[in-house]
C-alpha positions as a printed Julia matrix, in Angstrom:
214×3 Matrix{Float64}:
  -0.07    8.42  -36.62
   2.85    5.97  -36.45
   3.89    7.34  -33.0
   0.24    6.92  -31.63
   0.05    3.5   -32.85
   3.42    2.54  -31.18
   2.28    4.01  -28.06
  -1.08    2.23  -28.02
   0.9    -1.12  -28.78
   3.31   -0.46  -26.02
   0.33    0.19  -23.67
  -1.26   -2.99  -24.83
   1.83   -5.15  -24.31
   2.53   -3.59  -20.82
  -1.11   -4.4   -19.62
  -0.8    -7.98  -21.03
   2.59   -8.68  -19.23
   1.0    -7.38  -15.92
  -1.25  -10.32  -15.98
   1.86  -12.45  -15.43
   3.17  -10.07  -12.8
   5.62   -8.17  -15.05
   6.0    -4.32  -13.69
   7.14   -1.58  -16.1
   8.86    1.28  -14.6
   6.66    1.33  -11.37
   8.53    3.2    -8.69
   8.79    1.8    -5.4
   9.75    3.55   -2.01
  13.45    2.86   -1.2
  14.2     0.59    2.05
  17.04   -1.29    3.57
  16.45   -4.63    4.94
  17.83   -4.77    8.52
  16.88   -8.44    9.46
  14.89  -11.4     8.27
  13.11  -13.58   10.62
  10.89  -16.66    9.79
   9.57  -15.1     6.41
   9.3   -11.57    7.78
  11.69   -8.76    6.6
  12.38   -5.87    9.02
  12.67   -2.95    6.71
  13.75    0.65    7.26
  11.92    3.33    5.13
  12.76    7.09    4.74
  10.25    9.83    5.01
   7.58    9.62    2.13
   4.64   11.5     0.97
   1.14    9.8     0.34
  -2.07   10.74   -1.12
  -4.85    9.14    0.92
  -8.55    8.9     1.3
 -10.83    7.24    3.87
 -13.63    5.02    2.59
 -16.51    3.62    4.56
 -17.35    0.18    2.9
 -16.53   -3.45    3.2
 -12.78   -4.32    3.11
 -12.51   -5.17   -0.72
 -15.12   -2.67   -1.86
 -13.2     0.07    0.09
 -10.03   -0.92   -1.64
 -11.59   -0.66   -5.13
 -13.5     2.65   -4.22
 -10.3     4.28   -2.6
  -8.17    3.24   -5.66
 -10.5     5.01   -8.11
 -10.68    8.1    -5.95
  -6.83    8.39   -5.74
  -6.34    7.37   -9.34
  -8.63   10.34  -10.26
  -5.99   12.55   -8.35
  -2.76   11.34  -10.08
  -4.36   11.13  -13.39
  -5.24   14.9   -13.58
  -8.04   15.42  -10.8
  -6.05   18.21   -9.16
  -5.69   22.03   -9.38
  -3.12   22.02  -12.03
  -4.57   19.14  -14.24
  -0.97   17.57  -13.61
  -0.57   13.71  -14.05
   1.56   12.09  -11.56
   3.44    8.7   -12.0
   1.7     5.72  -10.55
   3.93    3.95   -7.92
   3.71    0.72   -5.87
   2.36   -0.55   -3.49
  -1.14    0.6    -2.77
  -1.72    0.64    0.96
  -4.85   -0.25    2.93
  -5.23    0.03    6.68
  -8.33    0.06    8.94
  -9.37    3.38    9.86
  -9.75    2.24   13.58
  -6.03    1.3    14.01
  -4.16    4.48   12.56
  -1.39    5.26   14.68
  -2.58    2.74   17.39
  -0.41    0.26   19.01
  -1.94   -3.24   18.51
  -1.32   -5.95   20.99
   0.47   -8.84   19.48
  -2.09  -11.3    20.51
  -5.28   -9.25   19.64
  -7.62  -11.1    17.2
  -7.28   -9.83   13.7
 -11.03   -9.28   13.34
 -10.83   -6.9    16.29
  -8.19   -4.8    14.46
 -10.47   -4.19   11.56
 -13.6    -3.07   13.57
 -13.99    0.7    12.67
 -17.49    0.64   11.18
 -15.79   -0.63    7.92
 -13.62    2.5     7.7
 -10.51    2.07    5.71
  -7.68    4.4     4.65
  -6.23    3.89    1.08
  -2.81    5.38    0.2
  -0.87    5.93   -3.1
   2.68    6.9    -2.2
   3.99    9.76   -4.28
   7.27    9.5    -6.54
  10.25   10.25   -4.52
  11.22   13.47   -6.22
   7.78   15.05   -5.31
   7.38   17.33   -2.24
   4.65   18.85   -0.53
   5.19   22.24   -2.3
   5.49   20.66   -5.83
   2.47   18.26   -5.58
  -0.81   19.9    -6.81
  -3.78   20.29   -4.66
  -6.32   17.34   -5.14
  -9.73   18.6    -6.62
 -11.56   15.95   -4.68
 -11.8    17.27   -0.86
 -11.85   13.51    0.2
  -8.26   13.14   -1.07
  -5.42   14.51    1.11
  -1.65   14.71    1.0
   0.19   13.56    4.08
   3.69   13.25    5.33
   4.75    9.64    6.27
   7.79    9.81    8.63
  10.68    7.39    8.5
   9.77    4.19   10.12
  10.92    0.68   10.67
   8.32   -1.81    9.4
   8.0    -5.63    9.65
   6.81   -7.01    6.36
   5.58  -10.54    5.35
   5.26  -11.16    1.77
   2.77  -13.55    0.07
   1.07  -14.4    -3.34
  -2.46  -15.6    -4.1
  -5.77  -14.28   -2.72
  -5.82  -10.7    -1.16
  -9.33  -11.09    0.03
 -10.45  -10.43    3.51
  -9.66  -13.91    4.96
  -6.29  -14.19    3.33
  -5.23  -10.68    4.68
  -6.36  -11.58    8.23
  -4.52  -14.92    8.01
  -1.23  -13.35    6.83
  -1.56  -10.44    9.4
  -1.95  -13.13   12.27
   0.98  -14.98   11.16
   3.15  -11.68   10.97
   2.07  -10.56   14.49
   2.82  -14.15   15.86
   6.13  -14.06   14.39
   6.92  -10.73   15.76
   5.63  -11.61   19.29
   7.91  -14.72   19.37
  10.9   -12.63   18.41
  10.22  -10.12   20.93
   9.44   -7.0    18.77
   7.17   -4.15   19.89
   4.6    -2.62   17.42
   3.96    1.03   17.1
   1.07    1.14   14.87
  -1.62   -0.81   13.23
  -1.11   -3.4    10.41
  -1.62   -2.74    6.81
  -1.94   -4.59    3.71
   0.22   -3.53    0.53
  -0.67   -4.63   -2.98
   1.86   -4.35   -5.9
  -0.17   -5.68   -8.89
  -3.48   -4.82  -10.59
  -6.51   -7.41   -9.74
  -6.16   -9.15  -13.15
  -2.61  -10.41  -12.46
  -2.59  -14.23  -12.07
  -2.9   -14.71   -8.23
   0.06  -17.02   -7.89
   2.24  -14.18   -9.51
   1.01  -11.38   -7.4
   3.22   -9.55   -4.96
   1.11   -8.88   -1.64
   2.45   -7.88    1.65
   1.29   -7.24    5.28
   3.23   -4.6     7.23
   3.24   -3.34   10.74
   5.48   -0.53   12.16
   7.73   -1.56   14.96
  10.21    0.0    17.28
  13.57    0.71   15.42
  16.26   -1.83   16.0
  18.96   -0.52   18.07
């Protein structure tokens, strides 16, 4: 009984701290920073595994629906009823730009035109493999291998609504264009905190794969 009370109390404390941006034991993918340019980090990530789902809805509604669908998988909605640790960030990308090279000067609105189709991803803990991860119960959830990649990332706080994401992405692409970088995929938005976190304390990022630095 005492153990249950302590456990519940700990969860409540952690939930309260998340309001002010405190994260507890939330794993993030390892990366190295290769360069910093005008508020943009050039990061190198190793191979990863992600659970992802495609949602047809408005940008913010798709994020919420996709999150719930993927949370169902890691909280036991799989063939072995296994629970998988939550990691950060949650990634969102337009279904119309996956794997596509995007012109640096293309309007951001154009990049999101795919009949409101969005891909939402949870990255799996580093120790997991395709063989050790359970198969999702939901056929709309799939496991994918994400290859090693070099990614340009712009970090920001505050709103993570459609206009904020579009503005931050435009700034990121403009910075890369001025610095002479070449993109090799579409932009994504990454979210590290729950929606109830105080906006000014949130960690949000926009990212786009680029050609590796020689």
